[in-house]
N, CA, C and O atoms as a Maestro MAE file, in Angstrom:
{
 s_m_m2io_version
 :::
 2.0.0
}

f_m_ct {
 s_m_title
 :::
 protein
 m_atom[272] {
  # First column is atom index #
  i_m_mmod_type
  r_m_x_coord
  r_m_y_coord
  r_m_z_coord
  i_m_residue_number
  s_m_chain_name
  s_m_pdb_residue_name
  s_m_pdb_atom_name
  i_m_atomic_number
  :::
  1 25 -113.354 119.898 -15.297 1 A "MET " " N  " 7
  2 3 -111.683 120.589 -14.200 1 A "MET " " CA " 6
  3 2 -111.223 119.897 -13.507 1 A "MET " " C  " 6
  4 15 -110.281 119.105 -13.524 1 A "MET " " O  " 8
  5 25 -112.498 120.467 -12.327 2 A "GLU " " N  " 7
  6 3 -111.981 119.414 -10.769 2 A "GLU " " CA " 6
  7 2 -112.394 118.655 -10.856 2 A "GLU " " C  " 6
  8 15 -112.001 117.974 -9.909 2 A "GLU " " O  " 8
  9 25 -113.587 117.680 -11.858 3 A "LEU " " N  " 7
  10 3 -113.287 116.066 -11.331 3 A "LEU " " CA " 6
  11 2 -112.549 115.607 -12.362 3 A "LEU " " C  " 6
  12 15 -113.385 115.278 -13.203 3 A "LEU " " O  " 8
  13 25 -111.184 115.335 -12.903 4 A "GLU " " N  " 7
  14 3 -110.264 115.135 -13.953 4 A "GLU " " CA " 6
  15 2 -109.893 115.138 -12.766 4 A "GLU " " C  " 6
  16 15 -110.240 114.060 -12.283 4 A "GLU " " O  " 8
  17 25 -109.212 115.950 -11.784 5 A "LEU " " N  " 7
  18 3 -107.973 116.295 -10.715 5 A "LEU " " CA " 6
  19 2 -108.860 115.531 -9.583 5 A "LEU " " C  " 6
  20 15 -108.314 114.798 -8.759 5 A "LEU " " O  " 8
  21 25 -109.815 115.681 -9.594 6 A "LEU " " N  " 7
  22 3 -110.623 114.799 -8.299 6 A "LEU " " CA " 6
  23 2 -110.640 113.240 -9.474 6 A "LEU " " C  " 6
  24 15 -111.676 113.319 -10.134 6 A "LEU " " O  " 8
  25 25 -110.257 112.633 -9.661 7 A "MET " " N  " 7
  26 3 -109.467 111.592 -10.682 7 A "MET " " CA " 6
  27 2 -108.200 110.880 -10.176 7 A "MET " " C  " 6
  28 15 -107.897 109.792 -9.686 7 A "MET " " O  " 8
  29 25 -107.413 112.417 -10.659 8 A "LEU " " N  " 7
  30 3 -106.548 111.719 -10.347 8 A "LEU " " CA " 6
  31 2 -106.186 111.708 -8.049 8 A "LEU " " C  " 6
  32 15 -105.428 110.879 -7.546 8 A "LEU " " O  " 8
  33 25 -106.623 112.330 -7.559 9 A "MET " " N  " 7
  34 3 -105.823 111.614 -6.829 9 A "MET " " CA " 6
  35 2 -106.974 110.768 -6.342 9 A "MET " " C  " 6
  36 15 -106.499 110.148 -5.390 9 A "MET " " O  " 8
  37 25 -107.905 110.508 -6.451 10 A "ASN " " N  " 7
  38 3 -108.299 108.975 -6.273 10 A "ASN " " CA " 6
  39 2 -107.755 108.259 -6.964 10 A "ASN " " C  " 6
  40 15 -107.258 107.491 -6.140 10 A "ASN " " O  " 8
  41 25 -107.405 107.851 -8.077 11 A "ASN " " N  " 7
  42 3 -106.764 106.754 -8.202 11 A "ASN " " CA " 6
  43 2 -104.772 106.850 -7.802 11 A "ASN " " C  " 6
  44 15 -103.919 105.987 -8.005 11 A "ASN " " O  " 8
  45 25 -104.675 107.748 -7.413 12 A "ASN " " N  " 7
  46 3 -103.525 108.046 -5.903 12 A "ASN " " CA " 6
  47 2 -103.667 107.648 -4.468 12 A "ASN " " C  " 6
  48 15 -102.862 107.124 -3.698 12 A "ASN " " O  " 8
  49 25 -105.481 108.217 -4.244 13 A "ARG " " N  " 7
  50 3 -105.706 107.691 -2.896 13 A "ARG " " CA " 6
  51 2 -105.884 105.673 -2.992 13 A "ARG " " C  " 6
  52 15 -105.488 104.883 -2.135 13 A "ARG " " O  " 8
  53 25 -106.383 105.434 -3.923 14 A "MET " " N  " 7
  54 3 -106.611 103.992 -4.336 14 A "MET " " CA " 6
  55 2 -104.868 102.773 -4.456 14 A "MET " " C  " 6
  56 15 -104.582 101.592 -4.261 14 A "MET " " O  " 8
  57 25 -104.146 104.102 -4.906 15 A "ILE " " N  " 7
  58 3 -103.158 103.387 -4.969 15 A "ILE " " CA " 6
  59 2 -102.226 103.303 -3.128 15 A "ILE " " C  " 6
  60 15 -101.302 102.554 -2.811 15 A "ILE " " O  " 8
  61 25 -103.086 104.589 -2.082 16 A "LEU " " N  " 7
  62 3 -102.196 103.989 -1.090 16 A "LEU " " CA " 6
  63 2 -102.950 103.392 -0.339 16 A "LEU " " C  " 6
  64 15 -102.748 103.046 0.825 16 A "LEU " " O  " 8
  65 25 -103.898 103.242 -1.017 17 A "CYS " " N  " 7
  66 3 -104.602 102.704 0.392 17 A "CYS " " CA " 6
  67 2 -105.195 101.382 -0.059 17 A "CYS " " C  " 6
  68 15 -106.417 101.247 -0.121 17 A "CYS " " O  " 8
  69 25 -104.394 100.448 -0.359 18 A "GLY " " N  " 7
  70 3 -104.650 99.081 -1.331 18 A "GLY " " CA " 6
  71 2 -102.933 98.670 -0.910 18 A "GLY " " C  " 6
  72 15 -101.895 99.285 -0.667 18 A "GLY " " O  " 8
  73 25 -103.484 96.969 -1.021 19 A "ASP " " N  " 7
  74 3 -102.444 96.414 0.405 19 A "ASP " " CA " 6
  75 2 -101.776 95.455 -1.292 19 A "ASP " " C  " 6
  76 15 -101.919 95.462 -2.515 19 A "ASP " " O  " 8
  77 25 -101.141 94.863 -0.353 20 A "ASP " " N  " 7
  78 3 -100.290 92.999 -1.345 20 A "ASP " " CA " 6
  79 2 -101.199 92.657 -2.169 20 A "ASP " " C  " 6
  80 15 -100.804 92.553 -3.330 20 A "ASP " " O  " 8
  81 25 -102.604 92.380 -1.926 21 A "SER " " N  " 7
  82 3 -102.882 91.393 -3.172 21 A "SER " " CA " 6
  83 2 -103.988 92.220 -3.645 21 A "SER " " C  " 6
  84 15 -105.150 91.819 -3.707 21 A "SER " " O  " 8
  85 25 -103.334 94.151 -4.196 22 A "GLY " " N  " 7
  86 3 -104.116 95.162 -4.821 22 A "GLY " " CA " 6
  87 2 -105.813 94.637 -4.160 22 A "GLY " " C  " 6
  88 15 -106.527 93.883 -4.820 22 A "GLY " " O  " 8
  89 25 -106.169 95.099 -3.016 23 A "GLU " " N  " 7
  90 3 -107.696 94.697 -2.918 23 A "GLU " " CA " 6
  91 2 -108.141 96.098 -2.444 23 A "GLU " " C  " 6
  92 15 -108.190 96.101 -1.214 23 A "GLU " " O  " 8
  93 25 -108.441 97.145 -2.913 24 A "VAL " " N  " 7
  94 3 -108.535 98.637 -2.276 24 A "VAL " " CA " 6
  95 2 -109.339 98.916 -0.727 24 A "VAL " " C  " 6
  96 15 -110.537 98.848 -0.454 24 A "VAL " " O  " 8
  97 25 -108.345 99.199 -0.004 25 A "ASP " " N  " 7
  98 3 -109.766 99.026 1.622 25 A "ASP " " CA " 6
  99 2 -110.593 100.979 1.787 25 A "ASP " " C  " 6
  100 15 -109.974 101.961 2.199 25 A "ASP " " O  " 8
  101 25 -111.953 100.959 1.350 26 A "GLU " " N  " 7
  102 3 -112.580 100.907 0.537 26 A "GLU " " CA " 6
  103 2 -113.152 102.361 2.129 26 A "GLU " " C  " 6
  104 15 -113.573 103.478 1.829 26 A "GLU " " O  " 8
  105 25 -113.017 101.972 3.349 27 A "THR " " N  " 7
  106 3 -113.344 102.436 4.062 27 A "THR " " CA " 6
  107 2 -112.636 103.137 4.189 27 A "THR " " C  " 6
  108 15 -112.662 103.040 5.416 27 A "THR " " O  " 8
  109 25 -111.474 104.314 3.922 28 A "ASN " " N  " 7
  110 3 -110.512 105.006 3.794 28 A "ASN " " CA " 6
  111 2 -111.845 106.300 3.757 28 A "ASN " " C  " 6
  112 15 -112.633 106.620 2.868 28 A "ASN " " O  " 8
  113 25 -111.688 106.666 4.774 29 A "ALA " " N  " 7
  114 3 -112.796 109.024 4.985 29 A "ALA " " CA " 6
  115 2 -112.219 109.364 3.333 29 A "ALA " " C  " 6
  116 15 -112.733 109.149 2.235 29 A "ALA " " O  " 8
  117 25 -110.943 109.977 3.737 30 A "ILE " " N  " 7
  118 3 -110.318 110.647 2.531 30 A "ILE " " CA " 6
  119 2 -111.300 110.001 0.948 30 A "ILE " " C  " 6
  120 15 -111.810 110.785 0.147 30 A "ILE " " O  " 8
  121 25 -111.380 108.299 0.787 31 A "LEU " " N  " 7
  122 3 -111.618 107.736 -0.043 31 A "LEU " " CA " 6
  123 2 -112.908 108.003 -0.848 31 A "LEU " " C  " 6
  124 15 -113.143 108.251 -2.031 31 A "LEU " " O  " 8
  125 25 -113.559 107.871 0.136 32 A "GLN " " N  " 7
  126 3 -114.716 108.039 0.518 32 A "GLN " " CA " 6
  127 2 -115.746 109.822 -0.015 32 A "GLN " " C  " 6
  128 15 -116.794 109.953 -0.648 32 A "GLN " " O  " 8
  129 25 -114.974 110.690 0.504 33 A "ALA " " N  " 7
  130 3 -115.001 111.978 0.329 33 A "ALA " " CA " 6
  131 2 -114.759 112.369 -0.817 33 A "ALA " " C  " 6
  132 15 -115.349 113.346 -1.279 33 A "ALA " " O  " 8
  133 25 -113.793 111.650 -1.543 34 A "LEU " " N  " 7
  134 3 -113.150 112.070 -3.119 34 A "LEU " " CA " 6
  135 2 -114.330 111.363 -4.160 34 A "LEU " " C  " 6
  136 15 -114.545 111.881 -5.256 34 A "LEU " " O  " 8
  137 25 -115.229 109.872 -3.622 35 A "TYR " " N  " 7
  138 3 -116.087 109.524 -4.120 35 A "TYR " " CA " 6
  139 2 -117.790 110.202 -3.829 35 A "TYR " " C  " 6
  140 15 -118.862 109.602 -3.909 35 A "TYR " " O  " 8
  141 25 -117.480 111.872 -3.422 36 A "LYS " " N  " 7
  142 3 -118.413 111.196 -3.091 36 A "LYS " " CA " 6
  143 2 -118.890 113.265 -3.728 36 A "LYS " " C  " 6
  144 15 -119.907 113.821 -4.141 36 A "LYS " " O  " 8
  145 25 -117.836 113.578 -3.520 37 A "ARG " " N  " 7
  146 3 -117.844 114.460 -4.595 37 A "ARG " " CA " 6
  147 2 -116.905 115.111 -6.550 37 A "ARG " " C  " 6
  148 15 -116.678 116.107 -7.238 37 A "ARG " " O  " 8
  149 25 -116.697 113.306 -6.484 38 A "MET " " N  " 7
  150 3 -117.017 113.525 -7.836 38 A "MET " " CA " 6
  151 2 -118.595 113.292 -8.240 38 A "MET " " C  " 6
  152 15 -118.984 113.642 -9.355 38 A "MET " " O  " 8
  153 25 -119.562 112.636 -7.211 39 A "ASN " " N  " 7
  154 3 -120.569 112.372 -7.507 39 A "ASN " " CA " 6
  155 2 -121.135 113.325 -8.244 39 A "ASN " " C  " 6
  156 15 -121.773 113.431 -9.292 39 A "ASN " " O  " 8
  157 25 -120.692 114.020 -7.341 40 A "GLU " " N  " 7
  158 3 -121.599 115.767 -7.270 40 A "GLU " " CA " 6
  159 2 -121.322 116.756 -8.004 40 A "GLU " " C  " 6
  160 15 -122.169 117.508 -8.486 40 A "GLU " " O  " 8
  161 25 -119.762 116.875 -8.201 41 A "VAL " " N  " 7
  162 3 -119.437 117.452 -9.683 41 A "VAL " " CA " 6
  163 2 -120.756 116.487 -10.928 41 A "VAL " " C  " 6
  164 15 -121.592 117.211 -11.468 41 A "VAL " " O  " 8
  165 25 -120.799 114.713 -11.296 42 A "ILE " " N  " 7
  166 3 -121.251 115.130 -12.106 42 A "ILE " " CA " 6
  167 2 -122.903 115.287 -12.223 42 A "ILE " " C  " 6
  168 15 -123.574 115.445 -13.243 42 A "ILE " " O  " 8
  169 25 -123.471 115.159 -10.396 43 A "GLN " " N  " 7
  170 3 -124.799 115.668 -10.604 43 A "GLN " " CA " 6
  171 2 -124.678 116.494 -11.060 43 A "GLN " " C  " 6
  172 15 -125.139 116.605 -12.196 43 A "GLN " " O  " 8
  173 25 -123.880 117.736 -10.356 44 A "GLU " " N  " 7
  174 3 -124.497 119.219 -10.594 44 A "GLU " " CA " 6
  175 2 -123.886 119.109 -12.596 44 A "GLU " " C  " 6
  176 15 -123.432 120.113 -13.146 44 A "GLU " " O  " 8
  177 25 -123.940 118.570 -12.893 45 A "VAL " " N  " 7
  178 3 -123.623 118.382 -15.229 45 A "VAL " " CA " 6
  179 2 -124.947 118.302 -15.190 45 A "VAL " " C  " 6
  180 15 -125.755 119.203 -15.417 45 A "VAL " " O  " 8
  181 25 -125.239 116.683 -14.761 46 A "CYS " " N  " 7
  182 3 -126.033 116.548 -15.254 46 A "CYS " " CA " 6
  183 2 -127.510 117.283 -15.191 46 A "CYS " " C  " 6
  184 15 -128.479 117.393 -15.942 46 A "CYS " " O  " 8
  185 25 -127.102 117.758 -13.765 47 A "VAL " " N  " 7
  186 3 -128.809 119.255 -13.907 47 A "VAL " " CA " 6
  187 2 -128.326 120.005 -14.467 47 A "VAL " " C  " 6
  188 15 -129.031 119.802 -15.456 47 A "VAL " " O  " 8
  189 25 -127.374 121.172 -14.940 48 A "ARG " " N  " 7
  190 3 -127.064 121.716 -15.507 48 A "ARG " " CA " 6
  191 2 -127.192 121.462 -17.524 48 A "ARG " " C  " 6
  192 15 -127.487 122.245 -18.426 48 A "ARG " " O  " 8
  193 25 -126.688 119.565 -17.510 49 A "MET " " N  " 7
  194 3 -127.427 119.811 -19.112 49 A "MET " " CA " 6
  195 2 -128.747 119.824 -19.155 49 A "MET " " C  " 6
  196 15 -129.224 120.831 -19.677 49 A "MET " " O  " 8
  197 25 -129.792 118.704 -18.618 50 A "ARG " " N  " 7
  198 3 -131.242 119.203 -18.715 50 A "ARG " " CA " 6
  199 2 -131.911 120.199 -18.438 50 A "ARG " " C  " 6
  200 15 -133.115 119.958 -18.343 50 A "ARG " " O  " 8
  201 25 -131.538 121.493 -18.226 51 A "MET " " N  " 7
  202 3 -131.696 122.587 -18.209 51 A "MET " " CA " 6
  203 2 -131.732 123.001 -18.874 51 A "MET " " C  " 6
  204 15 -132.687 123.660 -19.287 51 A "MET " " O  " 8
  205 25 -130.391 122.799 -19.501 52 A "GLU " " N  " 7
  206 3 -130.063 123.484 -20.892 52 A "GLU " " CA " 6
  207 2 -130.705 122.050 -22.332 52 A "GLU " " C  " 6
  208 15 -129.896 121.581 -23.133 52 A "GLU " " O  " 8
  209 25 -131.490 121.831 -22.328 53 A "GLY " " N  " 7
  210 3 -132.882 120.481 -23.034 53 A "GLY " " CA " 6
  211 2 -131.070 119.641 -23.681 53 A "GLY " " C  " 6
  212 15 -130.781 119.713 -24.875 53 A "GLY " " O  " 8
  213 25 -130.340 119.107 -22.900 54 A "SER " " N  " 7
  214 3 -129.703 117.908 -23.435 54 A "SER " " CA " 6
  215 2 -130.479 116.764 -23.358 54 A "SER " " C  " 6
  216 15 -131.540 116.533 -22.778 54 A "SER " " O  " 8
  217 25 -129.403 115.770 -24.382 55 A "ARG " " N  " 7
  218 3 -130.891 115.100 -24.361 55 A "ARG " " CA " 6
  219 2 -129.755 113.684 -23.999 55 A "ARG " " C  " 6
  220 15 -129.392 112.908 -24.884 55 A "ARG " " O  " 8
  221 25 -129.239 113.549 -22.266 56 A "VAL " " N  " 7
  222 3 -128.006 112.768 -22.539 56 A "VAL " " CA " 6
  223 2 -128.790 112.995 -20.985 56 A "VAL " " C  " 6
  224 15 -129.041 114.096 -20.495 56 A "VAL " " O  " 8
  225 25 -129.088 111.698 -20.383 57 A "ILE " " N  " 7
  226 3 -129.878 111.453 -18.848 57 A "ILE " " CA " 6
  227 2 -128.969 110.266 -18.040 57 A "ILE " " C  " 6
  228 15 -128.950 109.935 -16.854 57 A "ILE " " O  " 8
  229 25 -128.356 109.864 -19.022 58 A "ASN " " N  " 7
  230 3 -127.788 109.127 -17.731 58 A "ASN " " CA " 6
  231 2 -126.206 109.843 -17.841 58 A "ASN " " C  " 6
  232 15 -125.542 110.243 -18.798 58 A "ASN " " O  " 8
  233 25 -125.894 109.773 -15.916 59 A "ALA " " N  " 7
  234 3 -125.095 109.628 -15.091 59 A "ALA " " CA " 6
  235 2 -123.554 109.688 -15.420 59 A "ALA " " C  " 6
  236 15 -122.765 110.618 -15.254 59 A "ALA " " O  " 8
  237 25 -123.297 108.047 -16.091 60 A "ASP " " N  " 7
  238 3 -122.607 108.013 -15.983 60 A "ASP " " CA " 6
  239 2 -121.971 107.798 -18.065 60 A "ASP " " C  " 6
  240 15 -120.894 107.267 -18.337 60 A "ASP " " O  " 8
  241 25 -123.006 108.382 -19.229 61 A "ALA " " N  " 7
  242 3 -122.165 108.588 -20.446 61 A "ALA " " CA " 6
  243 2 -121.453 109.819 -20.194 61 A "ALA " " C  " 6
  244 15 -120.545 110.232 -20.916 61 A "ALA " " O  " 8
  245 25 -121.988 110.539 -18.900 62 A "ILE " " N  " 7
  246 3 -122.247 112.701 -18.999 62 A "ILE " " CA " 6
  247 2 -120.472 111.904 -18.008 62 A "ILE " " C  " 6
  248 15 -119.584 112.068 -18.844 62 A "ILE " " O  " 8
  249 25 -119.916 111.313 -16.888 63 A "SER " " N  " 7
  250 3 -118.744 111.068 -16.977 63 A "SER " " CA " 6
  251 2 -118.020 110.421 -18.185 63 A "SER " " C  " 6
  252 15 -117.162 110.568 -19.055 63 A "SER " " O  " 8
  253 25 -118.510 109.992 -17.900 64 A "ASP " " N  " 7
  254 3 -116.764 109.232 -19.129 64 A "ASP " " CA " 6
  255 2 -116.983 110.292 -20.975 64 A "ASP " " C  " 6
  256 15 -116.245 110.177 -21.953 64 A "ASP " " O  " 8
  257 25 -118.255 111.232 -20.836 65 A "ARG " " N  " 7
  258 3 -117.333 112.410 -22.091 65 A "ARG " " CA " 6
  259 2 -116.780 113.337 -21.194 65 A "ARG " " C  " 6
  260 15 -116.019 114.211 -21.608 65 A "ARG " " O  " 8
  261 25 -117.153 113.217 -19.735 66 A "ILE " " N  " 7
  262 3 -116.246 114.635 -19.773 66 A "ILE " " CA " 6
  263 2 -114.430 113.865 -19.320 66 A "ILE " " C  " 6
  264 15 -113.565 114.651 -18.934 66 A "ILE " " O  " 8
  265 25 -114.161 112.621 -19.420 67 A "MET " " N  " 7
  266 3 -113.045 112.095 -18.885 67 A "MET " " CA " 6
  267 2 -112.408 111.221 -20.278 67 A "MET " " C  " 6
  268 15 -111.577 110.315 -20.200 67 A "MET " " O  " 8
  269 25 -112.944 111.676 -21.376 68 A "MET " " N  " 7
  270 3 -112.350 111.067 -22.239 68 A "MET " " CA " 6
  271 2 -111.328 111.246 -22.953 68 A "MET " " C  " 6
  272 15 -110.987 110.389 -23.768 68 A "MET " " O  " 8
  :::
 }
 m_bond[271] {
  # First column is bond index #
  i_m_from
  i_m_to
  i_m_order
  :::
  1 1 2 1
  2 2 3 1
  3 3 4 2
  4 3 5 1
  5 5 6 1
  6 6 7 1
  7 7 8 2
  8 7 9 1
  9 9 10 1
  10 10 11 1
  11 11 12 2
  12 11 13 1
  13 13 14 1
  14 14 15 1
  15 15 16 2
  16 15 17 1
  17 17 18 1
  18 18 19 1
  19 19 20 2
  20 19 21 1
  21 21 22 1
  22 22 23 1
  23 23 24 2
  24 23 25 1
  25 25 26 1
  26 26 27 1
  27 27 28 2
  28 27 29 1
  29 29 30 1
  30 30 31 1
  31 31 32 2
  32 31 33 1
  33 33 34 1
  34 34 35 1
  35 35 36 2
  36 35 37 1
  37 37 38 1
  38 38 39 1
  39 39 40 2
  40 39 41 1
  41 41 42 1
  42 42 43 1
  43 43 44 2
  44 43 45 1
  45 45 46 1
  46 46 47 1
  47 47 48 2
  48 47 49 1
  49 49 50 1
  50 50 51 1
  51 51 52 2
  52 51 53 1
  53 53 54 1
  54 54 55 1
  55 55 56 2
  56 55 57 1
  57 57 58 1
  58 58 59 1
  59 59 60 2
  60 59 61 1
  61 61 62 1
  62 62 63 1
  63 63 64 2
  64 63 65 1
  65 65 66 1
  66 66 67 1
  67 67 68 2
  68 67 69 1
  69 69 70 1
  70 70 71 1
  71 71 72 2
  72 71 73 1
  73 73 74 1
  74 74 75 1
  75 75 76 2
  76 75 77 1
  77 77 78 1
  78 78 79 1
  79 79 80 2
  80 79 81 1
  81 81 82 1
  82 82 83 1
  83 83 84 2
  84 83 85 1
  85 85 86 1
  86 86 87 1
  87 87 88 2
  88 87 89 1
  89 89 90 1
  90 90 91 1
  91 91 92 2
  92 91 93 1
  93 93 94 1
  94 94 95 1
  95 95 96 2
  96 95 97 1
  97 97 98 1
  98 98 99 1
  99 99 100 2
  100 99 101 1
  101 101 102 1
  102 102 103 1
  103 103 104 2
  104 103 105 1
  105 105 106 1
  106 106 107 1
  107 107 108 2
  108 107 109 1
  109 109 110 1
  110 110 111 1
  111 111 112 2
  112 111 113 1
  113 113 114 1
  114 114 115 1
  115 115 116 2
  116 115 117 1
  117 117 118 1
  118 118 119 1
  119 119 120 2
  120 119 121 1
  121 121 122 1
  122 122 123 1
  123 123 124 2
  124 123 125 1
  125 125 126 1
  126 126 127 1
  127 127 128 2
  128 127 129 1
  129 129 130 1
  130 130 131 1
  131 131 132 2
  132 131 133 1
  133 133 134 1
  134 134 135 1
  135 135 136 2
  136 135 137 1
  137 137 138 1
  138 138 139 1
  139 139 140 2
  140 139 141 1
  141 141 142 1
  142 142 143 1
  143 143 144 2
  144 143 145 1
  145 145 146 1
  146 146 147 1
  147 147 148 2
  148 147 149 1
  149 149 150 1
  150 150 151 1
  151 151 152 2
  152 151 153 1
  153 153 154 1
  154 154 155 1
  155 155 156 2
  156 155 157 1
  157 157 158 1
  158 158 159 1
  159 159 160 2
  160 159 161 1
  161 161 162 1
  162 162 163 1
  163 163 164 2
  164 163 165 1
  165 165 166 1
  166 166 167 1
  167 167 168 2
  168 167 169 1
  169 169 170 1
  170 170 171 1
  171 171 172 2
  172 171 173 1
  173 173 174 1
  174 174 175 1
  175 175 176 2
  176 175 177 1
  177 177 178 1
  178 178 179 1
  179 179 180 2
  180 179 181 1
  181 181 182 1
  182 182 183 1
  183 183 184 2
  184 183 185 1
  185 185 186 1
  186 186 187 1
  187 187 188 2
  188 187 189 1
  189 189 190 1
  190 190 191 1
  191 191 192 2
  192 191 193 1
  193 193 194 1
  194 194 195 1
  195 195 196 2
  196 195 197 1
  197 197 198 1
  198 198 199 1
  199 199 200 2
  200 199 201 1
  201 201 202 1
  202 202 203 1
  203 203 204 2
  204 203 205 1
  205 205 206 1
  206 206 207 1
  207 207 208 2
  208 207 209 1
  209 209 210 1
  210 210 211 1
  211 211 212 2
  212 211 213 1
  213 213 214 1
  214 214 215 1
  215 215 216 2
  216 215 217 1
  217 217 218 1
  218 218 219 1
  219 219 220 2
  220 219 221 1
  221 221 222 1
  222 222 223 1
  223 223 224 2
  224 223 225 1
  225 225 226 1
  226 226 227 1
  227 227 228 2
  228 227 229 1
  229 229 230 1
  230 230 231 1
  231 231 232 2
  232 231 233 1
  233 233 234 1
  234 234 235 1
  235 235 236 2
  236 235 237 1
  237 237 238 1
  238 238 239 1
  239 239 240 2
  240 239 241 1
  241 241 242 1
  242 242 243 1
  243 243 244 2
  244 243 245 1
  245 245 246 1
  246 246 247 1
  247 247 248 2
  248 247 249 1
  249 249 250 1
  250 250 251 1
  251 251 252 2
  252 251 253 1
  253 253 254 1
  254 254 255 1
  255 255 256 2
  256 255 257 1
  257 257 258 1
  258 258 259 1
  259 259 260 2
  260 259 261 1
  261 261 262 1
  262 262 263 1
  263 263 264 2
  264 263 265 1
  265 265 266 1
  266 266 267 1
  267 267 268 2
  268 267 269 1
  269 269 270 1
  270 270 271 1
  271 271 272 2
  :::
 }
}
């Protein structure tokens, strides 16, 4: 649930940080903080899944499954 909220906040921030040509200013501090927290959440899920014996070890696959 936190990851979904972070993704929505990230999408909104990318719209605000974008210019007319569609390029996003990724040096924005809030945008960087959102990226950092999303990565932390995905890493926490990865660790929990490994501890429970899951065979999924790819963080991208886990993120995709969460956001289905």
